[in-house]
Biopython code that builds the backbone (N, CA, C, O; Angstrom):
import numpy as np
from Bio.PDB.StructureBuilder import StructureBuilder

atoms = [
    (1, "MET", "N", (0.852, -1.182, 0.000)),
    (1, "MET", "CA", (0.000, 0.000, 0.000)),
    (1, "MET", "C", (0.889, 1.234, 0.000)),
    (1, "MET", "O", (1.991, 1.222, 0.549)),
    (2, "HIS", "N", (0.404, 2.285, -0.615)),
    (2, "HIS", "CA", (1.109, 3.555, -0.613)),
    (2, "HIS", "C", (0.414, 4.547, 0.323)),
    (2, "HIS", "O", (-0.799, 4.502, 0.529)),
    (3, "TYR", "N", (1.231, 5.442, 0.878)),
    (3, "TYR", "CA", (0.732, 6.482, 1.767)),
    (3, "TYR", "C", (1.395, 7.795, 1.396)),
    (3, "TYR", "O", (2.606, 7.850, 1.181)),
    (4, "LEU", "N", (0.600, 8.851, 1.323)),
    (4, "LEU", "CA", (1.114, 10.187, 1.041)),
    (4, "LEU", "C", (1.166, 10.987, 2.342)),
    (4, "LEU", "O", (0.181, 11.072, 3.074)),
    (5, "LEU", "N", (2.319, 11.562, 2.610)),
    (5, "LEU", "CA", (2.506, 12.461, 3.737)),
    (5, "LEU", "C", (2.496, 13.878, 3.179)),
    (5, "LEU", "O", (3.348, 14.250, 2.372)),
    (6, "PHE", "N", (1.530, 14.650, 3.617)),
    (6, "PHE", "CA", (1.383, 16.038, 3.177)),
    (6, "PHE", "C", (1.869, 16.979, 4.275)),
    (6, "PHE", "O", (1.507, 16.827, 5.442)),
    (7, "TYR", "N", (2.688, 17.948, 3.890)),
    (7, "TYR", "CA", (3.149, 18.991, 4.801)),
    (7, "TYR", "C", (2.589, 20.335, 4.337)),
    (7, "TYR", "O", (2.586, 20.638, 3.144)),
    (8, "GLU", "N", (2.118, 21.130, 5.288)),
    (8, "GLU", "CA", (1.842, 22.549, 5.089)),
    (8, "GLU", "C", (2.981, 23.272, 5.794)),
    (8, "GLU", "O", (3.342, 22.905, 6.913)),
    (9, "VAL", "N", (3.549, 24.286, 5.164)),
    (9, "VAL", "CA", (4.745, 24.918, 5.726)),
    (9, "VAL", "C", (4.536, 26.408, 5.994)),
    (9, "VAL", "O", (3.604, 27.029, 5.482)),
    (10, "VAL", "N", (5.426, 26.957, 6.808)),
    (10, "VAL", "CA", (5.381, 28.381, 7.151)),
    (10, "VAL", "C", (5.703, 29.216, 5.914)),
    (10, "VAL", "O", (6.354, 28.729, 4.991)),
    (11, "PRO", "N", (5.250, 30.481, 5.890)),
    (11, "PRO", "CA", (5.496, 31.335, 4.720)),
    (11, "PRO", "C", (6.984, 31.528, 4.386)),
    (11, "PRO", "O", (7.340, 31.652, 3.214)),
    (12, "ASP", "N", (7.847, 31.554, 5.398)),
    (12, "ASP", "CA", (9.286, 31.760, 5.155)),
    (12, "ASP", "C", (10.063, 30.437, 5.159)),
    (12, "ASP", "O", (11.237, 30.398, 5.527)),
    (13, "TYR", "N", (9.403, 29.374, 4.751)),
    (13, "TYR", "CA", (9.987, 28.031, 4.734)),
    (13, "TYR", "C", (11.316, 27.974, 3.980)),
    (13, "TYR", "O", (12.287, 27.411, 4.484)),
    (14, "LEU", "N", (11.368, 28.547, 2.783)),
    (14, "LEU", "CA", (12.591, 28.478, 1.978)),
    (14, "LEU", "C", (13.783, 29.102, 2.697)),
    (14, "LEU", "O", (14.904, 28.606, 2.588)),
    (15, "THR", "N", (13.549, 30.165, 3.416)),
    (15, "THR", "CA", (14.617, 30.825, 4.154)),
    (15, "THR", "C", (15.040, 30.001, 5.363)),
    (15, "THR", "O", (16.232, 29.872, 5.643)),
    (16, "ARG", "N", (14.079, 29.450, 6.073)),
    (16, "ARG", "CA", (14.358, 28.759, 7.335)),
    (16, "ARG", "C", (14.831, 27.323, 7.169)),
    (16, "ARG", "O", (15.459, 26.787, 8.082)),
    (17, "ARG", "N", (14.556, 26.687, 6.052)),
    (17, "ARG", "CA", (14.877, 25.265, 5.935)),
    (17, "ARG", "C", (16.369, 24.979, 5.863)),
    (17, "ARG", "O", (16.800, 23.892, 6.246)),
    (18, "ALA", "N", (17.170, 25.929, 5.380)),
    (18, "ALA", "CA", (18.606, 25.692, 5.194)),
    (18, "ALA", "C", (19.276, 25.180, 6.471)),
    (18, "ALA", "O", (20.123, 24.288, 6.410)),
    (19, "GLU", "N", (18.910, 25.726, 7.602)),
    (19, "GLU", "CA", (19.504, 25.343, 8.884)),
    (19, "GLU", "C", (19.250, 23.875, 9.232)),
    (19, "GLU", "O", (20.058, 23.262, 9.930)),
    (20, "HIS", "N", (18.145, 23.307, 8.756)),
    (20, "HIS", "CA", (17.744, 21.955, 9.143)),
    (20, "HIS", "C", (17.758, 20.967, 7.981)),
    (20, "HIS", "O", (17.422, 19.795, 8.150)),
    (21, "ARG", "N", (18.147, 21.443, 6.811)),
    (21, "ARG", "CA", (18.004, 20.622, 5.601)),
    (21, "ARG", "C", (18.860, 19.358, 5.621)),
    (21, "ARG", "O", (18.377, 18.293, 5.234)),
    (22, "ASP", "N", (20.111, 19.442, 6.057)),
    (22, "ASP", "CA", (20.955, 18.246, 6.077)),
    (22, "ASP", "C", (20.373, 17.163, 6.984)),
    (22, "ASP", "O", (20.373, 15.984, 6.628)),
    (23, "GLU", "N", (19.883, 17.560, 8.144)),
    (23, "GLU", "CA", (19.285, 16.598, 9.072)),
    (23, "GLU", "C", (18.010, 15.990, 8.478)),
    (23, "GLU", "O", (17.770, 14.788, 8.600)),
    (24, "HIS", "N", (17.200, 16.830, 7.837)),
    (24, "HIS", "CA", (15.983, 16.355, 7.184)),
    (24, "HIS", "C", (16.318, 15.375, 6.064)),
    (24, "HIS", "O", (15.713, 14.307, 5.969)),
    (25, "LEU", "N", (17.280, 15.734, 5.220)),
    (25, "LEU", "CA", (17.648, 14.864, 4.101)),
    (25, "LEU", "C", (18.270, 13.557, 4.576)),
    (25, "LEU", "O", (18.032, 12.512, 3.970)),
    (26, "ALA", "N", (19.052, 13.590, 5.634)),
    (26, "ALA", "CA", (19.624, 12.355, 6.190)),
    (26, "ALA", "C", (18.507, 11.423, 6.651)),
    (26, "ALA", "O", (18.550, 10.221, 6.390)),
    (27, "LEU", "N", (17.515, 11.973, 7.330)),
    (27, "LEU", "CA", (16.365, 11.184, 7.780)),
    (27, "LEU", "C", (15.621, 10.593, 6.584)),
    (27, "LEU", "O", (15.231, 9.426, 6.602)),
    (28, "ALA", "N", (15.429, 11.402, 5.554)),
    (28, "ALA", "CA", (14.709, 10.957, 4.362)),
    (28, "ALA", "C", (15.465, 9.849, 3.636)),
    (28, "ALA", "O", (14.867, 8.842, 3.257)),
    (29, "TRP", "N", (16.766, 10.019, 3.439)),
    (29, "TRP", "CA", (17.529, 8.991, 2.728)),
    (29, "TRP", "C", (17.619, 7.691, 3.526)),
    (29, "TRP", "O", (17.685, 6.615, 2.933)),
    (30, "LYS", "N", (17.623, 7.767, 4.848)),
    (30, "LYS", "CA", (17.586, 6.542, 5.665)),
    (30, "LYS", "C", (16.252, 5.828, 5.485)),
    (30, "LYS", "O", (16.213, 4.602, 5.379)),
    (31, "ALA", "N", (15.163, 6.583, 5.449)),
    (31, "ALA", "CA", (13.841, 5.982, 5.214)),
    (31, "ALA", "C", (13.771, 5.368, 3.825)),
    (31, "ALA", "O", (13.156, 4.318, 3.640)),
    (32, "GLN", "N", (14.392, 6.012, 2.851)),
    (32, "GLN", "CA", (14.432, 5.471, 1.499)),
    (32, "GLN", "C", (15.242, 4.176, 1.465)),
    (32, "GLN", "O", (14.839, 3.216, 0.808)),
    (33, "ALA", "N", (16.371, 4.137, 2.160)),
    (33, "ALA", "CA", (17.223, 2.939, 2.193)),
    (33, "ALA", "C", (16.505, 1.758, 2.847)),
    (33, "ALA", "O", (16.763, 0.606, 2.499)),
    (34, "ARG", "N", (15.611, 2.037, 3.789)),
    (34, "ARG", "CA", (14.827, 0.974, 4.437)),
    (34, "ARG", "C", (13.662, 0.508, 3.565)),
    (34, "ARG", "O", (12.966, -0.445, 3.915)),
    (35, "GLY", "N", (13.448, 1.176, 2.436)),
    (35, "GLY", "CA", (12.353, 0.808, 1.551)),
    (35, "GLY", "C", (11.019, 1.421, 1.933)),
    (35, "GLY", "O", (9.979, 0.992, 1.433)),
    (36, "GLU", "N", (11.030, 2.411, 2.805)),
    (36, "GLU", "CA", (9.793, 3.046, 3.261)),
    (36, "GLU", "C", (9.425, 4.260, 2.398)),
    (36, "GLU", "O", (8.284, 4.385, 1.953)),
    (37, "LEU", "N", (10.378, 5.137, 2.169)),
    (37, "LEU", "CA", (10.148, 6.366, 1.413)),
    (37, "LEU", "C", (10.489, 6.130, -0.052)),
    (37, "LEU", "O", (11.598, 5.708, -0.381)),
    (38, "VAL", "N", (9.531, 6.404, -0.925)),
    (38, "VAL", "CA", (9.713, 6.204, -2.360)),
    (38, "VAL", "C", (10.178, 7.491, -3.025)),
    (38, "VAL", "O", (11.161, 7.492, -3.767)),
    (39, "LEU", "N", (9.479, 8.579, -2.763)),
    (39, "LEU", "CA", (9.774, 9.892, -3.338)),
    (39, "LEU", "C", (9.381, 10.963, -2.337)),
    (39, "LEU", "O", (8.510, 10.752, -1.494)),
    (40, "GLY", "N", (10.024, 12.103, -2.436)),
    (40, "GLY", "CA", (9.631, 13.210, -1.585)),
    (40, "GLY", "C", (10.177, 14.513, -2.124)),
    (40, "GLY", "O", (11.217, 14.541, -2.780)),
    (41, "GLY", "N", (9.462, 15.598, -1.840)),
    (41, "GLY", "CA", (9.950, 16.899, -2.248)),
    (41, "GLY", "C", (8.938, 17.994, -1.990)),
    (41, "GLY", "O", (7.765, 17.744, -1.714)),
    (42, "ALA", "N", (9.431, 19.212, -2.088)),
    (42, "ALA", "CA", (8.583, 20.386, -1.859)),
    (42, "ALA", "C", (7.711, 20.653, -3.077)),
    (42, "ALA", "O", (8.102, 20.383, -4.213)),
    (43, "LEU", "N", (6.537, 21.182, -2.821)),
    (43, "LEU", "CA", (5.669, 21.670, -3.891)),
    (43, "LEU", "C", (6.167, 23.049, -4.300)),
    (43, "LEU", "O", (6.689, 23.789, -3.466)),
    (44, "GLY", "N", (6.015, 23.396, -5.550)),
    (44, "GLY", "CA", (6.582, 24.655, -5.999)),
    (44, "GLY", "C", (5.584, 25.629, -6.572)),
    (44, "GLY", "O", (4.460, 25.284, -6.938)),
    (45, "ASP", "N", (6.039, 26.848, -6.632)),
    (45, "ASP", "CA", (5.382, 27.963, -7.305)),
    (45, "ASP", "C", (3.971, 28.249, -6.827)),
    (45, "ASP", "O", (3.031, 28.085, -7.605)),
    (46, "PRO", "N", (3.781, 28.659, -5.616)),
    (46, "PRO", "CA", (4.782, 28.940, -4.595)),
    (46, "PRO", "C", (5.093, 27.683, -3.776)),
    (46, "PRO", "O", (4.327, 26.720, -3.770)),
    (47, "VAL", "N", (6.223, 27.719, -3.094)),
    (47, "VAL", "CA", (6.576, 26.615, -2.198)),
    (47, "VAL", "C", (5.752, 26.789, -0.925)),
    (47, "VAL", "O", (6.094, 27.584, -0.049)),
    (48, "ASP", "N", (4.669, 26.035, -0.842)),
    (48, "ASP", "CA", (3.764, 26.154, 0.303)),
    (48, "ASP", "C", (3.476, 24.813, 0.958)),
    (48, "ASP", "O", (2.579, 24.706, 1.795)),
    (49, "GLY", "N", (4.229, 23.796, 0.582)),
    (49, "GLY", "CA", (4.032, 22.484, 1.162)),
    (49, "GLY", "C", (4.995, 21.483, 0.566)),
    (49, "GLY", "O", (5.867, 21.824, -0.234)),
    (50, "ALA", "N", (4.817, 20.242, 0.974)),
    (50, "ALA", "CA", (5.632, 19.148, 0.460)),
    (50, "ALA", "C", (4.792, 17.882, 0.475)),
    (50, "ALA", "O", (3.813, 17.776, 1.213)),
    (51, "VAL", "N", (5.192, 16.924, -0.352)),
    (51, "VAL", "CA", (4.529, 15.629, -0.411)),
    (51, "VAL", "C", (5.610, 14.554, -0.412)),
    (51, "VAL", "O", (6.595, 14.647, -1.144)),
    (52, "LEU", "N", (5.411, 13.540, 0.413)),
    (52, "LEU", "CA", (6.327, 12.417, 0.472)),
    (52, "LEU", "C", (5.519, 11.140, 0.285)),
    (52, "LEU", "O", (4.477, 10.956, 0.914)),
    (53, "LEU", "N", (6.001, 10.271, -0.576)),
    (53, "LEU", "CA", (5.324, 9.014, -0.889)),
    (53, "LEU", "C", (6.004, 7.878, -0.143)),
    (53, "LEU", "O", (7.195, 7.630, -0.327)),
    (54, "PHE", "N", (5.245, 7.192, 0.697)),
    (54, "PHE", "CA", (5.733, 6.046, 1.466)),
    (54, "PHE", "C", (5.040, 4.775, 0.986)),
    (54, "PHE", "O", (3.956, 4.823, 0.405)),
    (55, "GLN", "N", (5.685, 3.636, 1.240)),
    (55, "GLN", "CA", (5.056, 2.349, 0.962)),
    (55, "GLN", "C", (5.209, 1.461, 2.196)),
    (55, "GLN", "O", (6.193, 1.553, 2.929)),
    (56, "GLY", "N", (4.221, 0.606, 2.405)),
    (56, "GLY", "CA", (4.254, -0.307, 3.547)),
    (56, "GLY", "C", (2.888, -0.874, 3.833)),
    (56, "GLY", "O", (1.929, -0.636, 3.099)),
    (57, "ASP", "N", (2.813, -1.629, 4.913)),
    (57, "ASP", "CA", (1.562, -2.273, 5.305)),
    (57, "ASP", "C", (0.640, -1.358, 6.104)),
    (57, "ASP", "O", (-0.541, -1.657, 6.282)),
    (58, "SER", "N", (1.183, -0.246, 6.580)),
    (58, "SER", "CA", (0.400, 0.687, 7.388)),
    (58, "SER", "C", (1.006, 2.083, 7.237)),
    (58, "SER", "O", (2.084, 2.231, 6.662)),
    (59, "PRO", "N", (0.323, 3.099, 7.746)),
    (59, "PRO", "CA", (0.866, 4.456, 7.676)),
    (59, "PRO", "C", (1.948, 4.731, 8.720)),
    (59, "PRO", "O", (2.434, 5.858, 8.811)),
    (60, "ALA", "N", (2.329, 3.741, 9.499)),
    (60, "ALA", "CA", (3.249, 3.936, 10.628)),
    (60, "ALA", "C", (4.577, 4.571, 10.219)),
    (60, "ALA", "O", (5.059, 5.463, 10.917)),
    (61, "ALA", "N", (5.176, 4.143, 9.120)),
    (61, "ALA", "CA", (6.481, 4.693, 8.715)),
    (61, "ALA", "C", (6.359, 6.177, 8.383)),
    (61, "ALA", "O", (7.222, 6.966, 8.766)),
    (62, "ALA", "N", (5.316, 6.562, 7.687)),
    (62, "ALA", "CA", (5.115, 7.970, 7.340)),
    (62, "ALA", "C", (4.870, 8.804, 8.597)),
    (62, "ALA", "O", (5.411, 9.901, 8.734)),
    (63, "GLU", "N", (4.067, 8.289, 9.496)),
    (63, "GLU", "CA", (3.777, 9.006, 10.744)),
    (63, "GLU", "C", (5.028, 9.140, 11.602)),
    (63, "GLU", "O", (5.284, 10.201, 12.172)),
    (64, "ARG", "N", (5.805, 8.067, 11.693)),
    (64, "ARG", "CA", (7.053, 8.087, 12.467)),
    (64, "ARG", "C", (8.031, 9.107, 11.868)),
    (64, "ARG", "O", (8.696, 9.848, 12.592)),
    (65, "PHE", "N", (8.103, 9.126, 10.537)),
    (65, "PHE", "CA", (8.966, 10.084, 9.858)),
    (65, "PHE", "C", (8.568, 11.508, 10.224)),
    (65, "PHE", "O", (9.416, 12.305, 10.628)),
    (66, "ALA", "N", (7.303, 11.829, 10.088)),
    (66, "ALA", "CA", (6.835, 13.189, 10.371)),
    (66, "ALA", "C", (7.125, 13.593, 11.807)),
    (66, "ALA", "O", (7.557, 14.717, 12.060)),
    (67, "ARG", "N", (6.896, 12.702, 12.731)),
    (67, "ARG", "CA", (7.102, 13.036, 14.150)),
    (67, "ARG", "C", (8.570, 13.318, 14.479)),
    (67, "ARG", "O", (8.861, 14.042, 15.431)),
    (68, "SER", "N", (9.499, 12.752, 13.698)),
    (68, "SER", "CA", (10.918, 12.940, 13.982)),
    (68, "SER", "C", (11.608, 13.903, 13.017)),
    (68, "SER", "O", (12.785, 14.214, 13.199)),
    (69, "ASP", "N", (10.906, 14.373, 12.009)),
    (69, "ASP", "CA", (11.482, 15.260, 11.008)),
    (69, "ASP", "C", (11.789, 16.623, 11.634)),
    (69, "ASP", "O", (10.911, 17.232, 12.244)),
    (70, "PRO", "N", (13.034, 17.109, 11.490)),
    (70, "PRO", "CA", (13.350, 18.423, 12.057)),
    (70, "PRO", "C", (12.515, 19.558, 11.464)),
    (70, "PRO", "O", (12.317, 20.578, 12.124)),
    (71, "TYR", "N", (12.025, 19.404, 10.245)),
    (71, "TYR", "CA", (11.147, 20.431, 9.699)),
    (71, "TYR", "C", (9.871, 20.537, 10.533)),
    (71, "TYR", "O", (9.311, 21.623, 10.682)),
    (72, "VAL", "N", (9.419, 19.421, 11.070)),
    (72, "VAL", "CA", (8.237, 19.411, 11.936)),
    (72, "VAL", "C", (8.608, 19.866, 13.343)),
    (72, "VAL", "O", (7.969, 20.758, 13.901)),
    (73, "THR", "N", (9.640, 19.251, 13.914)),
    (73, "THR", "CA", (9.988, 19.531, 15.311)),
    (73, "THR", "C", (10.509, 20.945, 15.522)),
    (73, "THR", "O", (10.429, 21.480, 16.628)),
    (74, "LYS", "N", (11.042, 21.552, 14.465)),
    (74, "LYS", "CA", (11.565, 22.927, 14.571)),
    (74, "LYS", "C", (10.563, 23.979, 14.102)),
    (74, "LYS", "O", (10.897, 25.162, 14.041)),
    (75, "GLY", "N", (9.340, 23.565, 13.771)),
    (75, "GLY", "CA", (8.278, 24.516, 13.486)),
    (75, "GLY", "C", (8.173, 25.025, 12.063)),
    (75, "GLY", "O", (7.459, 25.998, 11.818)),
    (76, "LEU", "N", (8.867, 24.396, 11.106)),
    (76, "LEU", "CA", (8.739, 24.819, 9.709)),
    (76, "LEU", "C", (7.466, 24.273, 9.077)),
    (76, "LEU", "O", (6.929, 24.862, 8.139)),
    (77, "VAL", "N", (6.988, 23.153, 9.592)),
    (77, "VAL", "CA", (5.754, 22.527, 9.129)),
    (77, "VAL", "C", (4.647, 22.917, 10.097)),
    (77, "VAL", "O", (4.735, 22.652, 11.296)),
    (78, "THR", "N", (3.611, 23.546, 9.569)),
    (78, "THR", "CA", (2.506, 23.993, 10.422)),
    (78, "THR", "C", (1.502, 22.879, 10.684)),
    (78, "THR", "O", (0.850, 22.855, 11.728)),
    (79, "SER", "N", (1.378, 21.956, 9.734)),
    (79, "SER", "CA", (0.515, 20.789, 9.931)),
    (79, "SER", "C", (0.928, 19.706, 8.947)),
    (79, "SER", "O", (1.503, 19.984, 7.895)),
    (80, "TRP", "N", (0.622, 18.460, 9.313)),
    (80, "TRP", "CA", (0.902, 17.344, 8.425)),
    (80, "TRP", "C", (-0.209, 16.316, 8.567)),
    (80, "TRP", "O", (-0.900, 16.246, 9.583)),
    (81, "ARG", "N", (-0.357, 15.515, 7.506)),
    (81, "ARG", "CA", (-1.352, 14.439, 7.537)),
    (81, "ARG", "C", (-0.897, 13.333, 6.594)),
    (81, "ARG", "O", (-0.187, 13.573, 5.617)),
    (82, "VAL", "N", (-1.318, 12.135, 6.909)),
    (82, "VAL", "CA", (-1.008, 10.971, 6.088)),
    (82, "VAL", "C", (-2.318, 10.428, 5.535)),
    (82, "VAL", "O", (-3.290, 10.239, 6.266)),
    (83, "LYS", "N", (-2.323, 10.184, 4.232)),
    (83, "LYS", "CA", (-3.510, 9.631, 3.570)),
    (83, "LYS", "C", (-3.111, 8.377, 2.802)),
    (83, "LYS", "O", (-2.085, 8.376, 2.121)),
    (84, "PRO", "N", (-3.906, 7.303, 2.899)),
    (84, "PRO", "CA", (-3.633, 6.143, 2.051)),
    (84, "PRO", "C", (-3.891, 6.495, 0.590)),
    (84, "PRO", "O", (-4.800, 7.263, 0.274)),
    (85, "TRP", "N", (-3.093, 5.933, -0.278)),
    (85, "TRP", "CA", (-3.223, 6.192, -1.718)),
    (85, "TRP", "C", (-3.315, 4.851, -2.409)),
    (85, "TRP", "O", (-2.346, 4.092, -2.435)),
    (86, "ASN", "N", (-4.459, 4.557, -2.964)),
    (86, "ASN", "CA", (-4.696, 3.290, -3.638)),
    (86, "ASN", "C", (-4.192, 3.393, -5.072)),
    (86, "ASN", "O", (-4.945, 3.753, -5.977)),
    (87, "THR", "N", (-2.931, 3.081, -5.274)),
    (87, "THR", "CA", (-2.313, 3.206, -6.592)),
    (87, "THR", "C", (-2.702, 2.015, -7.460)),
    (87, "THR", "O", (-2.578, 0.864, -7.041)),
    (88, "VAL", "N", (-3.177, 2.302, -8.684)),
    (88, "VAL", "CA", (-3.682, 1.242, -9.568)),
    (88, "VAL", "C", (-3.028, 1.221, -10.943)),
    (88, "VAL", "O", (-3.190, 0.246, -11.676)),
    (89, "VAL", "N", (-2.293, 2.270, -11.316)),
    (89, "VAL", "CA", (-1.662, 2.325, -12.631)),
    (89, "VAL", "C", (-0.178, 2.614, -12.460)),
    (89, "VAL", "O", (0.213, 3.485, -11.683)),
    (90, "GLY", "N", (0.638, 1.877, -13.192)),
    (90, "GLY", "CA", (2.084, 2.084, -13.172)),
    (90, "GLY", "C", (2.814, 0.860, -12.691)),
    (90, "GLY", "O", (2.241, -0.008, -12.033)),
    (91, "ASP", "N", (4.101, 0.799, -13.031)),
    (91, "ASP", "CA", (4.910, -0.355, -12.649)),
    (91, "ASP", "C", (4.991, -0.545, -11.143)),
    (91, "ASP", "O", (5.105, -1.677, -10.674)),
    (92, "ALA", "N", (4.935, 0.529, -10.380)),
    (92, "ALA", "CA", (5.054, 0.443, -8.930)),
    (92, "ALA", "C", (3.697, 0.466, -8.220)),
    (92, "ALA", "O", (3.656, 0.574, -6.995)),
    (93, "ALA", "N", (2.595, 0.366, -8.953)),
    (93, "ALA", "CA", (1.261, 0.399, -8.339)),
    (93, "ALA", "C", (1.122, -0.724, -7.309)),
    (93, "ALA", "O", (1.545, -1.855, -7.546)),
    (94, "ALA", "N", (0.532, -0.398, -6.183)),
    (94, "ALA", "CA", (0.330, -1.396, -5.128)),
    (94, "ALA", "C", (-0.747, -2.399, -5.490)),
    (94, "ALA", "O", (-0.656, -3.569, -5.117)),
    (95, "SER", "N", (-1.762, -1.959, -6.209)),
    (95, "SER", "CA", (-2.872, -2.824, -6.615)),
    (95, "SER", "C", (-3.181, -2.567, -8.093)),
    (95, "SER", "O", (-4.170, -1.907, -8.412)),
    (96, "PRO", "N", (-2.340, -3.085, -8.997)),
    (96, "PRO", "CA", (-2.544, -2.795, -10.421)),
    (96, "PRO", "C", (-3.897, -3.259, -10.932)),
    (96, "PRO", "O", (-4.347, -4.363, -10.623)),
    (97, "VAL", "N", (-4.532, -2.412, -11.709)),
    (97, "VAL", "CA", (-5.803, -2.746, -12.357)),
    (97, "VAL", "C", (-5.641, -2.430, -13.839)),
    (97, "VAL", "O", (-5.325, -1.304, -14.220)),
    (98, "ARG", "N", (-5.859, -3.429, -14.647)),
    (98, "ARG", "CA", (-5.704, -3.254, -16.091)),
    (98, "ARG", "C", (-7.088, -3.366, -16.748)),
    (98, "ARG", "O", (-7.984, -4.020, -16.215)),
    (99, "PRO", "N", (-7.248, -2.725, -17.901)),
    (99, "PRO", "CA", (-8.538, -2.837, -18.593)),
    (99, "PRO", "C", (-8.778, -4.281, -19.026)),
    (99, "PRO", "O", (-7.842, -5.057, -19.220)),
    (100, "ARG", "N", (-10.051, -4.614, -19.171)),
    (100, "ARG", "CA", (-10.409, -5.993, -19.580)),
    (100, "ARG", "C", (-10.146, -6.228, -21.036)),
    (100, "ARG", "O", (-10.390, -7.325, -21.539)),
]
sb = StructureBuilder()
sb.init_structure("model")
sb.init_model(0)
sb.init_chain("A")
sb.init_seg("    ")
for serial, (resi, resn, name, xyz) in enumerate(atoms, 1):
    if name == "N":
        sb.init_residue(resn, " ", resi, " ")
    sb.init_atom(name, np.array(xyz, "f"), 0.0, 1.0, " ", f" {name:<3s}", serial, name[0])
structure = sb.get_structure()
């Protein structure tokens, strides 16, 4: 199953993230190495949030990531939420559905 982690960020996120970016990226790449995090990045134009794609049997990895992410703990993220994503098309789809 796939899970999307959505971040809403402070207006001055781009300015403030530099101080915490290495720690955030280290956490993200460790989650990727464990096979939990598939993709992640900031939304652009304007940069007002971020989306991270996780895979697993439950939303636990995404929730654990958010709770320990320095962007969250240092106040750059104003709110976050995890939503299940029922992926059906693509090589990496969790539940592929093809036309009959």
